[in-house]
N, CA, C, O and CB atoms as a CASP TS submission, in Angstrom:
PFRMAT TS
TARGET T0000
AUTHOR 0000-0000-0000
METHOD Language model
MODEL 1
PARENT N/A
ATOM      1  N   UNK     1     105.886  95.702  84.997  1.00  0.00           N
ATOM      2  CA  UNK     1     104.937  94.943  85.813  1.00  0.00           C
ATOM      3  C   UNK     1     105.677  94.116  86.878  1.00  0.00           C
ATOM      4  O   UNK     1     105.239  94.027  88.026  1.00  0.00           O
ATOM      5  CB  UNK     1     104.076  94.016  84.916  1.00  0.00           C
ATOM      6  N   UNK     2     106.783  93.527  86.483  1.00  0.00           N
ATOM      7  CA  UNK     2     107.515  92.689  87.432  1.00  0.00           C
ATOM      8  C   UNK     2     108.094  93.509  88.583  1.00  0.00           C
ATOM      9  O   UNK     2     108.188  93.030  89.713  1.00  0.00           O
ATOM     10  CB  UNK     2     108.634  91.939  86.715  1.00  0.00           C
ATOM     11  N   UNK     3     108.481  94.748  88.283  1.00  0.00           N
ATOM     12  CA  UNK     3     109.081  95.583  89.318  1.00  0.00           C
ATOM     13  C   UNK     3     108.087  95.894  90.438  1.00  0.00           C
ATOM     14  O   UNK     3     108.497  96.071  91.586  1.00  0.00           O
ATOM     15  CB  UNK     3     109.601  96.881  88.707  1.00  0.00           C
ATOM     16  N   UNK     4     106.798  95.963  90.129  1.00  0.00           N
ATOM     17  CA  UNK     4     105.806  96.276  91.154  1.00  0.00           C
ATOM     18  C   UNK     4     105.632  95.106  92.116  1.00  0.00           C
ATOM     19  O   UNK     4     105.258  95.306  93.272  1.00  0.00           O
ATOM     20  CB  UNK     4     104.463  96.635  90.507  1.00  0.00           C
ATOM     21  N   UNK     5     105.897  93.894  91.653  1.00  0.00           N
ATOM     22  CA  UNK     5     105.726  92.721  92.518  1.00  0.00           C
ATOM     23  C   UNK     5     106.998  92.353  93.270  1.00  0.00           C
ATOM     24  O   UNK     5     106.977  91.477  94.134  1.00  0.00           O
ATOM     25  CB  UNK     5     105.270  91.539  91.696  1.00  0.00           C
ATOM     26  N   UNK     6     108.099  93.013  92.947  1.00  0.00           N
ATOM     27  CA  UNK     6     109.367  92.656  93.591  1.00  0.00           C
ATOM     28  C   UNK     6     109.426  92.994  95.088  1.00  0.00           C
ATOM     29  O   UNK     6     109.826  92.133  95.872  1.00  0.00           O
ATOM     30  CB  UNK     6     110.494  93.355  92.885  1.00  0.00           C
ATOM     31  N   UNK     7     109.048  94.203  95.522  1.00  0.00           N
ATOM     32  CA  UNK     7     109.220  94.565  96.934  1.00  0.00           C
ATOM     33  C   UNK     7     108.503  93.625  97.894  1.00  0.00           C
ATOM     34  O   UNK     7     108.984  93.410  99.006  1.00  0.00           O
ATOM     35  CB  UNK     7     108.730  95.966  97.160  1.00  0.00           C
ATOM     36  N   UNK     8     107.370  93.061  97.499  1.00  0.00           N
ATOM     37  CA  UNK     8     106.608  92.234  98.440  1.00  0.00           C
ATOM     38  C   UNK     8     107.349  90.955  98.831  1.00  0.00           C
ATOM     39  O   UNK     8     107.485  90.677 100.022  1.00  0.00           O
ATOM     40  CB  UNK     8     105.261  91.876  97.837  1.00  0.00           C
ATOM     41  N   UNK     9     107.837  90.162  97.855  1.00  0.00           N
ATOM     42  CA  UNK     9     108.604  88.971  98.244  1.00  0.00           C
ATOM     43  C   UNK     9     109.879  89.318  99.000  1.00  0.00           C
ATOM     44  O   UNK     9     110.316  88.560  99.867  1.00  0.00           O
ATOM     45  CB  UNK     9     108.954  88.155  97.015  1.00  0.00           C
ATOM     46  N   UNK    10     110.475  90.456  98.678  1.00  0.00           N
ATOM     47  CA  UNK    10     111.704  90.838  99.371  1.00  0.00           C
ATOM     48  C   UNK    10     111.437  91.085 100.854  1.00  0.00           C
ATOM     49  O   UNK    10     112.256  90.719 101.697  1.00  0.00           O
ATOM     50  CB  UNK    10     112.316  92.092  98.727  1.00  0.00           C
ATOM     51  N   UNK    11     110.301  91.702 101.181  1.00  0.00           N
ATOM     52  CA  UNK    11     109.982  91.948 102.585  1.00  0.00           C
ATOM     53  C   UNK    11     109.772  90.622 103.311  1.00  0.00           C
ATOM     54  O   UNK    11     110.166  90.473 104.467  1.00  0.00           O
ATOM     55  CB  UNK    11     108.727  92.842 102.714  1.00  0.00           C
ATOM     56  N   UNK    12     109.154  89.666 102.632  1.00  0.00           N
ATOM     57  CA  UNK    12     108.946  88.352 103.248  1.00  0.00           C
ATOM     58  C   UNK    12     110.292  87.691 103.526  1.00  0.00           C
ATOM     59  O   UNK    12     110.499  87.113 104.593  1.00  0.00           O
ATOM     60  CB  UNK    12     108.077  87.447 102.337  1.00  0.00           C
ATOM     61  N   UNK    13     111.207  87.780 102.557  1.00  0.00           N
ATOM     62  CA  UNK    13     112.523  87.177 102.752  1.00  0.00           C
ATOM     63  C   UNK    13     113.264  87.865 103.888  1.00  0.00           C
ATOM     64  O   UNK    13     113.950  87.207 104.670  1.00  0.00           O
ATOM     65  CB  UNK    13     113.348  87.247 101.461  1.00  0.00           C
ATOM     66  N   UNK    14     113.133  89.182 103.984  1.00  0.00           N
ATOM     67  CA  UNK    14     113.816  89.911 105.053  1.00  0.00           C
ATOM     68  C   UNK    14     113.304  89.460 106.422  1.00  0.00           C
ATOM     69  O   UNK    14     114.098  89.272 107.343  1.00  0.00           O
ATOM     70  CB  UNK    14     113.619  91.431 104.882  1.00  0.00           C
ATOM     71  N   UNK    15     111.997  89.286 106.564  1.00  0.00           N
ATOM     72  CA  UNK    15     111.450  88.844 107.842  1.00  0.00           C
ATOM     73  C   UNK    15     111.915  87.429 108.149  1.00  0.00           C
ATOM     74  O   UNK    15     112.186  87.100 109.304  1.00  0.00           O
ATOM     75  CB  UNK    15     109.914  88.915 107.831  1.00  0.00           C
ATOM     76  N   UNK    16     112.009  86.581 107.111  1.00  0.00           N
ATOM     77  CA  UNK    16     112.491  85.222 107.323  1.00  0.00           C
ATOM     78  C   UNK    16     113.933  85.246 107.820  1.00  0.00           C
ATOM     79  O   UNK    16     114.296  84.513 108.740  1.00  0.00           O
ATOM     80  CB  UNK    16     112.382  84.398 106.027  1.00  0.00           C
ATOM     81  N   UNK    17     114.754  86.102 107.197  1.00  0.00           N
ATOM     82  CA  UNK    17     116.150  86.192 107.616  1.00  0.00           C
ATOM     83  C   UNK    17     116.246  86.714 109.050  1.00  0.00           C
ATOM     84  O   UNK    17     117.085  86.250 109.822  1.00  0.00           O
ATOM     85  CB  UNK    17     116.943  87.103 106.659  1.00  0.00           C
ATOM     86  N   UNK    18     115.397  87.673 109.408  1.00  0.00           N
ATOM     87  CA  UNK    18     115.420  88.214 110.761  1.00  0.00           C
ATOM     88  C   UNK    18     115.039  87.145 111.773  1.00  0.00           C
ATOM     89  O   UNK    18     115.688  87.013 112.811  1.00  0.00           O
ATOM     90  CB  UNK    18     114.477  89.414 110.877  1.00  0.00           C
ATOM     91  N   UNK    19     113.984  86.375 111.480  1.00  0.00           N
ATOM     92  CA  UNK    19     113.561  85.324 112.399  1.00  0.00           C
ATOM     93  C   UNK    19     114.646  84.266 112.519  1.00  0.00           C
ATOM     94  O   UNK    19     114.889  83.749 113.609  1.00  0.00           O
ATOM     95  CB  UNK    19     112.241  84.689 111.930  1.00  0.00           C
ATOM     96  N   UNK    20     115.306  83.937 111.402  1.00  0.00           N
ATOM     97  CA  UNK    20     116.386  82.949 111.437  1.00  0.00           C
ATOM     98  C   UNK    20     117.546  83.472 112.278  1.00  0.00           C
ATOM     99  O   UNK    20     118.158  82.716 113.032  1.00  0.00           O
ATOM    100  CB  UNK    20     116.867  82.612 110.005  1.00  0.00           C
ATOM    101  N   UNK    21     117.846  84.754 112.151  1.00  0.00           N
ATOM    102  CA  UNK    21     118.930  85.340 112.934  1.00  0.00           C
ATOM    103  C   UNK    21     118.599  85.280 114.423  1.00  0.00           C
ATOM    104  O   UNK    21     119.460  84.960 115.242  1.00  0.00           O
ATOM    105  CB  UNK    21     119.190  86.797 112.499  1.00  0.00           C
ATOM    106  N   UNK    22     117.354  85.586 114.768  1.00  0.00           N
ATOM    107  CA  UNK    22     116.943  85.559 116.172  1.00  0.00           C
ATOM    108  C   UNK    22     117.027  84.135 116.715  1.00  0.00           C
ATOM    109  O   UNK    22     117.524  83.916 117.820  1.00  0.00           O
ATOM    110  CB  UNK    22     115.509  86.114 116.333  1.00  0.00           C
ATOM    111  N   UNK    23     116.539  83.168 115.935  1.00  0.00           N
ATOM    112  CA  UNK    23     116.585  81.771 116.368  1.00  0.00           C
ATOM    113  C   UNK    23     118.024  81.301 116.527  1.00  0.00           C
ATOM    114  O   UNK    23     118.357  80.629 117.504  1.00  0.00           O
ATOM    115  CB  UNK    23     115.843  80.872 115.368  1.00  0.00           C
ATOM    116  N   UNK    24     118.872  81.650 115.576  1.00  0.00           N
ATOM    117  CA  UNK    24     120.277  81.230 115.654  1.00  0.00           C
ATOM    118  C   UNK    24     120.948  81.867 116.872  1.00  0.00           C
ATOM    119  O   UNK    24     121.757  81.228 117.544  1.00  0.00           O
ATOM    120  CB  UNK    24     121.039  81.614 114.354  1.00  0.00           C
ATOM    121  N   UNK    25     120.607  83.136 117.154  1.00  0.00           N
ATOM    122  CA  UNK    25     121.178  83.804 118.320  1.00  0.00           C
ATOM    123  C   UNK    25     120.717  83.125 119.605  1.00  0.00           C
ATOM    124  O   UNK    25     121.513  82.919 120.521  1.00  0.00           O
ATOM    125  CB  UNK    25     120.790  85.291 118.334  1.00  0.00           C
ATOM    126  N   UNK    26     119.427  82.776 119.676  1.00  0.00           N
ATOM    127  CA  UNK    26     118.914  82.111 120.864  1.00  0.00           C
ATOM    128  C   UNK    26     119.561  80.744 121.039  1.00  0.00           C
ATOM    129  O   UNK    26     119.985  80.383 122.137  1.00  0.00           O
ATOM    130  CB  UNK    26     117.392  81.972 120.785  1.00  0.00           C
ATOM    131  N   UNK    27     119.632  79.987 119.947  1.00  0.00           N
ATOM    132  CA  UNK    27     120.220  78.646 120.018  1.00  0.00           C
ATOM    133  C   UNK    27     121.695  78.722 120.383  1.00  0.00           C
ATOM    134  O   UNK    27     122.174  77.933 121.198  1.00  0.00           O
ATOM    135  CB  UNK    27     120.044  77.907 118.682  1.00  0.00           C
ATOM    136  N   UNK    28     122.414  79.657 119.792  1.00  0.00           N
ATOM    137  CA  UNK    28     123.841  79.797 120.093  1.00  0.00           C
ATOM    138  C   UNK    28     124.023  80.234 121.548  1.00  0.00           C
ATOM    139  O   UNK    28     124.965  79.807 122.215  1.00  0.00           O
ATOM    140  CB  UNK    28     124.512  80.818 119.130  1.00  0.00           C
ATOM    141  N   UNK    29     123.123  81.081 122.035  1.00  0.00           N
ATOM    142  CA  UNK    29     123.203  81.512 123.423  1.00  0.00           C
ATOM    143  C   UNK    29     122.923  80.365 124.380  1.00  0.00           C
ATOM    144  O   UNK    29     123.595  80.224 125.402  1.00  0.00           O
ATOM    145  CB  UNK    29     122.232  82.647 123.676  1.00  0.00           C
ATOM    146  N   UNK    30     121.922  79.539 124.048  1.00  0.00           N
ATOM    147  CA  UNK    30     121.596  78.396 124.898  1.00  0.00           C
ATOM    148  C   UNK    30     122.727  77.378 124.889  1.00  0.00           C
ATOM    149  O   UNK    30     123.158  76.912 125.943  1.00  0.00           O
ATOM    150  CB  UNK    30     120.288  77.739 124.439  1.00  0.00           C
ATOM    151  N   UNK    31     123.206  77.032 123.694  1.00  0.00           N
ATOM    152  CA  UNK    31     124.279  76.040 123.586  1.00  0.00           C
ATOM    153  C   UNK    31     125.562  76.583 124.215  1.00  0.00           C
ATOM    154  O   UNK    31     126.329  75.834 124.819  1.00  0.00           O
ATOM    155  CB  UNK    31     124.524  75.658 122.104  1.00  0.00           C
ATOM    156  N   UNK    32     125.789  77.901 124.067  1.00  0.00           N
ATOM    157  CA  UNK    32     126.989  78.488 124.646  1.00  0.00           C
ATOM    158  C   UNK    32     126.902  78.551 126.168  1.00  0.00           C
ATOM    159  O   UNK    32     127.894  78.322 126.860  1.00  0.00           O
ATOM    160  CB  UNK    32     127.218  79.881 124.078  1.00  0.00           C
ATOM    161  N   UNK    33     125.704  78.865 126.691  1.00  0.00           N
ATOM    162  CA  UNK    33     125.540  78.948 128.135  1.00  0.00           C
ATOM    163  C   UNK    33     125.567  77.578 128.792  1.00  0.00           C
ATOM    164  O   UNK    33     126.212  77.388 129.823  1.00  0.00           O
ATOM    165  CB  UNK    33     124.247  79.652 128.471  1.00  0.00           C
ATOM    166  N   UNK    34     124.860  76.616 128.188  1.00  0.00           N
ATOM    167  CA  UNK    34     124.821  75.273 128.759  1.00  0.00           C
ATOM    168  C   UNK    34     126.090  74.504 128.406  1.00  0.00           C
ATOM    169  O   UNK    34     126.672  73.825 129.252  1.00  0.00           O
ATOM    170  CB  UNK    34     123.581  74.512 128.263  1.00  0.00           C
ATOM    171  N   UNK    35     126.509  74.617 127.150  1.00  0.00           N
ATOM    172  CA  UNK    35     127.731  73.946 126.730  1.00  0.00           C
ATOM    173  C   UNK    35     127.534  72.465 126.474  1.00  0.00           C
ATOM    174  O   UNK    35     128.493  71.765 126.150  1.00  0.00           O
ATOM    175  CB  UNK    35     128.794  74.135 127.762  1.00  0.00           C
ATOM    176  N   UNK    36     126.303  71.969 126.612  1.00  0.00           N
ATOM    177  CA  UNK    36     126.053  70.537 126.419  1.00  0.00           C
ATOM    178  C   UNK    36     124.985  70.315 125.367  1.00  0.00           C
ATOM    179  O   UNK    36     125.113  69.422 124.529  1.00  0.00           O
ATOM    180  CB  UNK    36     125.635  69.876 127.737  1.00  0.00           C
ATOM    181  N   UNK    37     123.927  71.122 125.402  1.00  0.00           N
ATOM    182  CA  UNK    37     122.798  70.909 124.496  1.00  0.00           C
ATOM    183  C   UNK    37     123.139  71.454 123.110  1.00  0.00           C
ATOM    184  O   UNK    37     123.462  72.635 122.982  1.00  0.00           O
ATOM    185  CB  UNK    37     121.514  71.586 125.046  1.00  0.00           C
ATOM    186  N   UNK    38     123.074  70.618 122.071  1.00  0.00           N
ATOM    187  CA  UNK    38     123.310  71.094 120.710  1.00  0.00           C
ATOM    188  C   UNK    38     122.101  71.830 120.165  1.00  0.00           C
ATOM    189  O   UNK    38     120.971  71.567 120.576  1.00  0.00           O
ATOM    190  CB  UNK    38     123.666  69.932 119.795  1.00  0.00           C
ATOM    191  N   UNK    39     122.337  72.754 119.237  1.00  0.00           N
ATOM    192  CA  UNK    39     121.230  73.536 118.676  1.00  0.00           C
ATOM    193  C   UNK    39     120.271  72.638 117.912  1.00  0.00           C
ATOM    194  O   UNK    39     119.068  72.901 117.889  1.00  0.00           O
ATOM    195  CB  UNK    39     121.762  74.644 117.754  1.00  0.00           C
ATOM    196  N   UNK    40     120.786  71.572 117.280  1.00  0.00           N
ATOM    197  CA  UNK    40     119.918  70.670 116.514  1.00  0.00           C
ATOM    198  C   UNK    40     118.934  69.969 117.446  1.00  0.00           C
ATOM    199  O   UNK    40     117.775  69.774 117.080  1.00  0.00           O
ATOM    200  CB  UNK    40     120.759  69.627 115.738  1.00  0.00           C
ATOM    201  N   UNK    41     119.373  69.592 118.630  1.00  0.00           N
ATOM    202  CA  UNK    41     118.479  68.935 119.585  1.00  0.00           C
ATOM    203  C   UNK    41     117.364  69.867 120.023  1.00  0.00           C
ATOM    204  O   UNK    41     116.232  69.427 120.221  1.00  0.00           O
ATOM    205  CB  UNK    41     119.259  68.449 120.804  1.00  0.00           C
ATOM    206  N   UNK    42     117.673  71.158 120.179  1.00  0.00           N
ATOM    207  CA  UNK    42     116.654  72.133 120.566  1.00  0.00           C
ATOM    208  C   UNK    42     115.614  72.262 119.461  1.00  0.00           C
ATOM    209  O   UNK    42     114.415  72.325 119.733  1.00  0.00           O
ATOM    210  CB  UNK    42     117.295  73.507 120.867  1.00  0.00           C
ATOM    211  N   UNK    43     116.078  72.300 118.209  1.00  0.00           N
ATOM    212  CA  UNK    43     115.148  72.444 117.087  1.00  0.00           C
ATOM    213  C   UNK    43     114.230  71.227 116.996  1.00  0.00           C
ATOM    214  O   UNK    43     113.018  71.384 116.848  1.00  0.00           O
ATOM    215  CB  UNK    43     115.919  72.633 115.762  1.00  0.00           C
ATOM    216  N   UNK    44     114.786  70.016 117.082  1.00  0.00           N
ATOM    217  CA  UNK    44     113.982  68.802 116.930  1.00  0.00           C
ATOM    218  C   UNK    44     112.984  68.682 118.080  1.00  0.00           C
ATOM    219  O   UNK    44     111.821  68.348 117.852  1.00  0.00           O
ATOM    220  CB  UNK    44     114.888  67.550 116.872  1.00  0.00           C
ATOM    221  N   UNK    45     113.419  68.948 119.305  1.00  0.00           N
ATOM    222  CA  UNK    45     112.510  68.839 120.442  1.00  0.00           C
ATOM    223  C   UNK    45     111.390  69.871 120.334  1.00  0.00           C
ATOM    224  O   UNK    45     110.249  69.592 120.700  1.00  0.00           O
ATOM    225  CB  UNK    45     113.276  69.018 121.765  1.00  0.00           C
ATOM    226  N   UNK    46     111.717  71.064 119.831  1.00  0.00           N
ATOM    227  CA  UNK    46     110.702  72.105 119.674  1.00  0.00           C
ATOM    228  C   UNK    46     109.705  71.719 118.599  1.00  0.00           C
ATOM    229  O   UNK    46     108.505  71.941 118.759  1.00  0.00           O
ATOM    230  CB  UNK    46     111.352  73.449 119.333  1.00  0.00           C
ATOM    231  N   UNK    47     110.186  71.143 117.504  1.00  0.00           N
ATOM    232  CA  UNK    47     109.291  70.735 116.416  1.00  0.00           C
ATOM    233  C   UNK    47     108.355  69.631 116.906  1.00  0.00           C
ATOM    234  O   UNK    47     107.156  69.676 116.634  1.00  0.00           O
ATOM    235  CB  UNK    47     110.105  70.252 115.179  1.00  0.00           C
ATOM    236  N   UNK    48     108.885  68.645 117.622  1.00  0.00           N
ATOM    237  CA  UNK    48     108.046  67.541 118.099  1.00  0.00           C
ATOM    238  C   UNK    48     107.013  68.047 119.108  1.00  0.00           C
ATOM    239  O   UNK    48     105.844  67.666 119.035  1.00  0.00           O
ATOM    240  CB  UNK    48     108.919  66.434 118.738  1.00  0.00           C
ATOM    241  N   UNK    49     107.423  68.884 120.030  1.00  0.00           N
ATOM    242  CA  UNK    49     106.492  69.390 121.037  1.00  0.00           C
ATOM    243  C   UNK    49     105.441  70.286 120.396  1.00  0.00           C
ATOM    244  O   UNK    49     104.338  70.426 120.923  1.00  0.00           O
ATOM    245  CB  UNK    49     107.247  70.159 122.133  1.00  0.00           C
ATOM    246  N   UNK    50     105.778  70.893 119.257  1.00  0.00           N
ATOM    247  CA  UNK    50     104.820  71.770 118.582  1.00  0.00           C
ATOM    248  C   UNK    50     103.850  70.960 117.735  1.00  0.00           C
ATOM    249  O   UNK    50     102.697  71.361 117.572  1.00  0.00           O
ATOM    250  CB  UNK    50     105.551  72.798 117.708  1.00  0.00           C
ATOM    251  N   UNK    51     104.290  69.834 117.197  1.00  0.00           N
ATOM    252  CA  UNK    51     103.432  69.047 116.312  1.00  0.00           C
ATOM    253  C   UNK    51     102.492  68.132 117.095  1.00  0.00           C
ATOM    254  O   UNK    51     101.373  67.886 116.642  1.00  0.00           O
ATOM    255  CB  UNK    51     104.284  68.219 115.361  1.00  0.00           C
ATOM    256  N   UNK    52     102.899  67.635 118.223  1.00  0.00           N
ATOM    257  CA  UNK    52     102.093  66.652 118.948  1.00  0.00           C
ATOM    258  C   UNK    52     100.694  67.159 119.302  1.00  0.00           C
ATOM    259  O   UNK    52      99.726  66.439 119.056  1.00  0.00           O
ATOM    260  CB  UNK    52     102.809  66.244 120.208  1.00  0.00           C
ATOM    261  N   UNK    53     100.536  68.366 119.867  1.00  0.00           N
ATOM    262  CA  UNK    53      99.176  68.827 120.207  1.00  0.00           C
ATOM    263  C   UNK    53      98.262  68.922 118.993  1.00  0.00           C
ATOM    264  O   UNK    53      97.056  68.705 119.112  1.00  0.00           O
ATOM    265  CB  UNK    53      99.244  70.181 120.887  1.00  0.00           C
ATOM    266  N   UNK    54      98.817  69.245 117.823  1.00  0.00           N
ATOM    267  CA  UNK    54      97.988  69.378 116.623  1.00  0.00           C
ATOM    268  C   UNK    54      97.525  68.020 116.126  1.00  0.00           C
ATOM    269  O   UNK    54      96.465  67.918 115.510  1.00  0.00           O
ATOM    270  CB  UNK    54      98.755  70.105 115.519  1.00  0.00           C
ATOM    271  N   UNK    55      98.306  66.971 116.385  1.00  0.00           N
ATOM    272  CA  UNK    55      97.905  65.632 115.950  1.00  0.00           C
ATOM    273  C   UNK    55      96.777  65.153 116.851  1.00  0.00           C
ATOM    274  O   UNK    55      96.274  64.044 116.675  1.00  0.00           O
ATOM    275  CB  UNK    55      99.112  64.633 115.984  1.00  0.00           C
TER
END
């Protein structure tokens, strides 16, 4: 029974890893191209700009 439920969570984890890889690549590309903006600042500014309209 457990084996039938295994593939579904694995696909979710794979998509999460893919999205994380894409985000890390984008952030590394931005920080590498600009050389000044840290990836953490991009994440925090994106989170704040995304949360404000919903509030």
